[in-house]
C-alpha positions as CSV (number, residue, x, y, z in Angstrom):
1,M,62.1,-16.7,-69.2
2,A,60.2,-17.4,-66.1
3,G,62.5,-18.6,-63.3
4,R,65.6,-17.5,-65.0
5,T,68.0,-15.0,-63.5
6,R,68.3,-11.8,-65.3
7,L,71.5,-9.8,-65.4
8,F,71.4,-6.0,-65.3
9,F,74.0,-3.9,-67.0
10,L,74.5,-0.1,-66.4
11,I,75.6,1.9,-69.4
12,R,77.0,5.4,-68.7
13,P,76.4,8.3,-71.1
14,S,79.1,8.7,-73.8
15,A,81.3,11.8,-73.9
16,N,79.2,13.1,-76.9
17,E,76.0,12.7,-74.9
18,T,77.5,14.4,-71.9
19,R,78.5,17.4,-74.0
20,A,75.1,17.6,-75.6
21,G,73.8,19.7,-72.7
22,P,71.7,19.5,-69.6
23,S,68.8,17.8,-71.3
24,A,71.0,15.0,-72.7
25,L,70.9,11.3,-71.7
26,A,71.6,10.9,-68.0
27,L,71.2,7.2,-67.5
28,F,70.5,4.1,-69.6
29,F,70.3,0.5,-68.6
30,V,69.1,-2.8,-70.0
31,A,68.1,-6.1,-68.4
32,V,69.1,-9.3,-70.2
33,D,68.4,-13.0,-69.4
34,V,70.9,-15.7,-69.0
35,D,70.8,-16.4,-72.8
36,G,71.8,-12.8,-73.5
37,Q,68.4,-11.7,-74.8
38,V,67.2,-8.3,-73.9
39,A,64.2,-8.4,-71.5
40,A,63.8,-4.7,-70.5
41,G,65.3,-1.3,-70.5
42,A,65.0,2.2,-69.1
43,R,66.4,5.6,-70.0
44,A,66.6,8.8,-67.9
45,Q,67.0,12.2,-69.6
46,G,67.4,15.5,-68.0
47,P,67.1,17.7,-66.1
48,C,64.9,19.7,-68.4
49,L,65.4,23.5,-67.9
50,H,62.5,24.5,-70.2
51,P,59.3,22.8,-71.5
52,N,60.6,22.9,-75.1
53,R,63.4,20.5,-74.0
54,A,60.9,17.8,-72.9
55,H,60.6,15.2,-75.6
56,A,57.3,14.0,-74.3
57,L,55.7,17.3,-75.5
58,A,56.7,16.4,-79.1
59,E,55.1,13.0,-78.8
60,W,51.9,14.4,-77.3
61,A,51.6,17.3,-79.8
62,G,48.1,17.4,-81.2
63,L,46.7,14.9,-78.7
64,D,44.2,15.4,-75.9
65,G,45.9,16.9,-72.9
66,A,49.0,18.3,-74.7
67,A,48.4,21.8,-73.3
68,T,47.9,20.4,-69.8
69,L,51.1,18.4,-70.0
70,R,53.1,21.5,-71.1
71,A,51.6,23.6,-68.3
72,E,52.3,21.0,-65.6
73,S,55.8,20.5,-67.0
74,S,56.4,24.3,-66.7
75,D,55.1,24.4,-63.1
76,R,57.5,21.5,-62.1
77,I,60.7,22.6,-63.8
78,P,61.9,24.7,-60.9
79,A,61.9,21.6,-58.7
80,G,63.6,19.5,-61.5
81,V,62.0,17.4,-64.3
82,I,63.6,14.2,-65.5
83,E,62.0,12.1,-68.3
84,M,62.0,8.4,-67.9
85,K,61.2,5.9,-70.6
86,T,60.9,2.1,-70.1
87,G,60.1,-0.9,-72.2
88,W,60.1,-4.7,-71.8
89,V,59.7,-7.9,-73.8
90,S,57.3,-10.6,-72.9
91,P,57.8,-14.1,-74.4
92,D,54.1,-15.0,-73.6
93,V,52.6,-12.4,-75.9
94,P,51.7,-13.8,-79.4
95,R,53.8,-12.2,-82.1
96,H,52.0,-10.5,-84.9
97,R,53.4,-9.5,-88.2
98,A,54.0,-5.8,-88.1
99,Q,52.1,-3.7,-90.6
100,A,54.1,-1.5,-92.8
101,P,53.5,2.2,-91.9
102,R,51.4,4.1,-94.3
103,A,53.7,6.1,-96.7
104,K,53.6,9.8,-96.2
105,P,52.7,12.0,-99.2
106,L,56.0,13.1,-100.7
107,F,56.8,16.7,-101.6
108,T,60.0,17.9,-103.3
109,P,61.3,21.1,-104.8
110,A,59.8,19.9,-108.2
111,R,56.5,19.3,-106.5
112,P,56.4,21.4,-103.3
113,L,53.9,21.4,-100.5
114,R,51.7,24.5,-101.0
115,V,51.2,26.4,-97.7
116,W,48.8,29.3,-97.1
117,V,49.2,31.4,-93.9
118,A,46.3,33.7,-92.8
119,G,44.8,35.4,-89.8
120,D,44.8,38.5,-87.7
121,S,47.8,40.6,-86.8
122,L,49.3,37.7,-84.8
123,A,49.7,35.8,-88.1
124,Q,52.2,38.2,-89.6
125,V,55.4,37.5,-87.7
126,P,55.1,33.7,-87.7
127,G,54.2,33.8,-91.4
128,Q,57.3,35.9,-92.2
129,A,59.4,33.5,-90.1
130,L,57.9,30.5,-92.1
131,E,58.9,32.3,-95.3
132,R,62.4,32.6,-94.1
133,A,62.5,29.0,-92.9
134,V,61.3,27.3,-96.1
135,G,63.3,29.5,-98.5
136,A,62.7,29.8,-102.2
137,A,63.7,26.5,-103.7
138,G,62.8,23.8,-101.1
139,P,60.0,21.3,-100.7
140,V,57.6,23.9,-99.2
141,D,56.1,26.7,-101.3
142,L,54.6,29.5,-99.1
143,L,51.8,30.9,-101.2
144,G,51.5,34.1,-99.1
145,V,50.9,35.5,-95.6
146,E,47.5,37.2,-95.3
147,S,47.6,39.1,-92.0
148,R,44.6,41.5,-91.6
149,L,44.5,43.8,-88.6
150,D,41.3,43.8,-86.4
151,T,39.7,40.9,-88.2
152,G,38.7,37.5,-87.1
153,L,35.8,34.9,-87.1
154,T,33.4,36.9,-85.0
155,R,32.9,39.9,-87.3
156,P,32.4,38.9,-90.9
157,D,30.7,42.2,-91.4
158,L,34.1,43.8,-91.1
159,Y,36.0,41.3,-93.1
160,N,34.6,37.9,-94.2
161,W,37.2,35.3,-93.7
162,F,34.7,32.5,-94.5
163,T,34.3,33.8,-98.0
164,R,38.1,34.3,-98.3
165,V,38.7,30.7,-97.3
166,R,36.4,29.5,-100.0
167,D,38.1,31.7,-102.5
168,V,41.6,30.4,-101.5
169,V,40.5,26.8,-101.9
170,R,39.3,27.5,-105.4
171,Q,42.1,29.9,-106.5
172,L,45.3,28.9,-104.7
173,H,44.8,25.2,-104.1
174,P,46.9,24.9,-101.0
175,N,47.8,21.6,-99.3
176,V,48.1,23.2,-95.9
177,A,46.4,26.2,-94.2
178,V,48.2,27.7,-91.2
179,L,45.7,29.9,-89.3
180,S,46.1,32.4,-86.5
181,F,42.7,33.8,-85.4
182,G,41.2,34.9,-82.1
183,A,43.2,37.9,-80.9
184,D,40.4,40.2,-82.2
185,D,37.6,37.7,-81.4
186,E,37.8,38.0,-77.6
187,H,34.7,40.2,-77.1
188,D,31.0,39.7,-76.6
189,Y,29.6,40.8,-80.0
190,M,29.3,38.5,-83.0
191,S,27.8,39.4,-86.4
192,G,26.4,36.8,-88.8
193,V,24.6,34.9,-86.0
194,P,22.0,32.5,-87.4
195,A,18.4,33.9,-87.2
196,G,16.6,33.1,-84.0
197,R,19.9,32.5,-82.1
198,T,21.0,34.7,-79.1
199,I,24.6,34.9,-78.1
200,G,25.7,35.6,-74.5
201,P,28.9,37.3,-73.4
202,L,32.4,36.0,-74.2
203,G,32.9,32.6,-72.6
204,S,29.2,31.8,-72.1
205,P,28.0,28.4,-73.3
206,S,26.2,30.1,-76.3
207,W,29.2,32.2,-77.2
208,V,31.5,29.2,-77.1
209,A,29.1,27.0,-79.1
210,E,28.8,29.7,-81.9
211,Y,32.6,30.2,-82.0
212,R,33.1,26.5,-82.1
213,R,30.6,26.2,-85.0
214,R,32.7,28.8,-86.9
215,V,36.1,27.3,-86.2
216,D,34.7,23.8,-87.0
217,G,33.1,25.1,-90.2
218,V,36.4,26.5,-91.4
219,T,38.2,23.3,-90.5
220,R,35.7,21.1,-92.3
221,E,35.6,23.2,-95.4
222,L,39.4,23.0,-95.7
223,N,39.5,19.3,-94.9
224,A,36.9,18.6,-97.5
225,A,39.3,20.0,-100.0
226,R,42.1,17.7,-98.6
227,I,43.8,20.7,-97.0
228,Y,45.5,20.1,-93.7
229,V,44.9,22.8,-91.0
230,V,47.3,24.1,-88.4
231,W,45.6,26.2,-85.8
232,I,48.1,28.5,-84.0
233,G,46.9,29.2,-80.5
234,L,47.0,32.5,-78.7
235,P,50.0,33.3,-76.4
236,L,50.1,34.3,-72.8
237,T,50.0,38.1,-72.6
238,R,51.7,40.5,-70.2
239,G,48.5,42.1,-68.8
240,D,45.4,40.3,-67.5
241,G,43.1,42.1,-70.0
242,Y,43.4,39.5,-72.8
243,R,44.1,36.4,-70.8
244,R,40.6,35.2,-70.0
245,G,39.4,35.7,-73.6
246,F,42.5,34.1,-75.1
247,R,42.0,31.0,-72.9
248,V,38.4,30.7,-74.1
249,V,39.5,30.9,-77.8
250,N,42.3,28.5,-77.2
251,S,40.0,25.9,-75.7
252,V,37.8,26.0,-78.7
253,L,40.7,25.8,-81.2
254,E,42.3,22.9,-79.4
255,A,38.9,21.0,-79.1
256,V,38.2,21.5,-82.8
257,A,41.7,20.4,-83.9
258,R,41.4,17.3,-81.6
259,R,38.0,16.4,-83.2
260,H,39.7,16.5,-86.7
261,A,43.0,15.1,-85.5
262,R,43.7,13.3,-88.8
263,M,43.6,16.5,-90.8
264,A,44.2,19.3,-88.3
265,T,46.5,20.1,-85.4
266,Y,46.7,22.8,-82.6
267,L,49.9,24.6,-81.7
268,D,50.0,25.7,-78.1
269,T,51.8,29.0,-78.0
270,W,50.5,29.8,-74.5
271,G,52.9,27.3,-73.0
272,M,55.6,27.8,-75.6
273,F,56.0,31.5,-74.6
274,S,55.6,31.2,-70.8
275,N,58.2,31.0,-68.1
276,H,56.9,28.4,-65.6
277,G,53.4,29.6,-66.3
278,R,54.3,33.3,-66.1
279,Y,54.7,35.9,-68.8
280,A,58.3,36.8,-69.9
281,D,59.6,39.1,-72.6
282,Y,62.9,37.0,-72.8
283,L,62.8,33.2,-73.1
284,P,65.2,30.5,-74.3
285,N,65.0,29.7,-78.0
286,G,65.5,26.3,-79.5
287,H,69.3,26.6,-79.0
288,G,68.9,27.5,-75.3
289,Q,69.8,31.2,-75.8
290,L,67.9,33.8,-73.9
291,V,66.3,36.1,-76.6
292,L,63.6,38.7,-76.8
293,M,60.4,36.9,-77.8
294,R,57.6,39.5,-77.3
295,A,56.8,42.9,-78.7
296,A,56.5,46.0,-76.5
297,D,52.7,45.7,-76.2
298,G,53.1,42.3,-74.4
299,V,50.8,40.6,-77.0
300,H,52.5,40.4,-80.3
301,Y,55.6,38.5,-81.3
302,Q,59.2,39.4,-82.0
303,P,60.9,37.7,-85.0
304,A,62.6,35.2,-82.6
305,A,59.2,34.0,-81.4
306,G,58.1,33.7,-85.0
307,D,61.1,31.5,-85.7
308,E,60.1,29.2,-82.8
309,I,56.5,29.0,-84.2
310,A,57.8,28.3,-87.7
311,R,60.0,25.5,-86.4
312,A,57.1,24.0,-84.6
313,V,54.8,24.2,-87.6
314,L,57.4,22.5,-89.9
315,A,57.9,19.8,-87.3
316,R,54.1,19.1,-87.3
317,L,54.1,19.0,-91.1
318,R,56.9,16.6,-91.3
319,R,54.8,14.1,-89.3
320,V,52.2,14.2,-92.0
321,Y,54.3,14.7,-95.1
322,E,57.7,13.7,-96.3
323,L,59.5,16.8,-97.3
324,R,62.6,15.9,-99.3
325,G,65.2,18.2,-100.9
């Protein structure tokens, strides 16, 4: 097409797209050559009023930098965020036969996806929301929600989750484990440290290395049994007391999930439940309605927040599995 004049056509949003809301399509145009063949195109969408409305976050979910992208989007929303996507066709690039995408494992009500939810007290509300979302006769079978107060991965002397994970693999045979740990791990002390090893305070290189070893061990054990792992990150809290420790834990969870990206994913609740990077009790839900998301303690979730997490978990699972029926 070199040397040929291209004609550019502007296509305005339809009435349906205009009514779809502030994050709907704002502008779309294509460029065609003199033979009428599409050469390029661009789409503008926005303005986005909340990070959850940004489609790029869905595409980056589970990838390196997803949390940074969400944080930067939140910071820029007051000034206005518009998403642009472009594409073009080059006649000089050799054409290759497209490979058929690998079929996703299929699950139906007759053969449901078996999901186990476990963790500390922050696992309870999202687990209950996931129970509501999947119902009793769909393609997902929730095996149970094990939420144990004041437990985690740092104190197996109080409750040994490592042993419990092995028991669950053998007894329940889940396909997916949705895990929420760390709210009770943000302290200096760890039990069960290998002999001869010394652990420094929370956030020190030795603490991070040992916590990563534990998170990685859980992930590897589940993956070895062909169990997909969803690590739910810790949310932004009202007070400063938990924030540093929660950030340390989140960095470990995200790094481990990224290392095992084929069989694990990290769900960033810190960005999900922040208002331009700041704590807020009320936030827009998936329908744009302002609802109470956080409990009175400024740490735990209200049911509406659980619903948002459940939707995000199911969205991740649909990328890996075909859930039909």
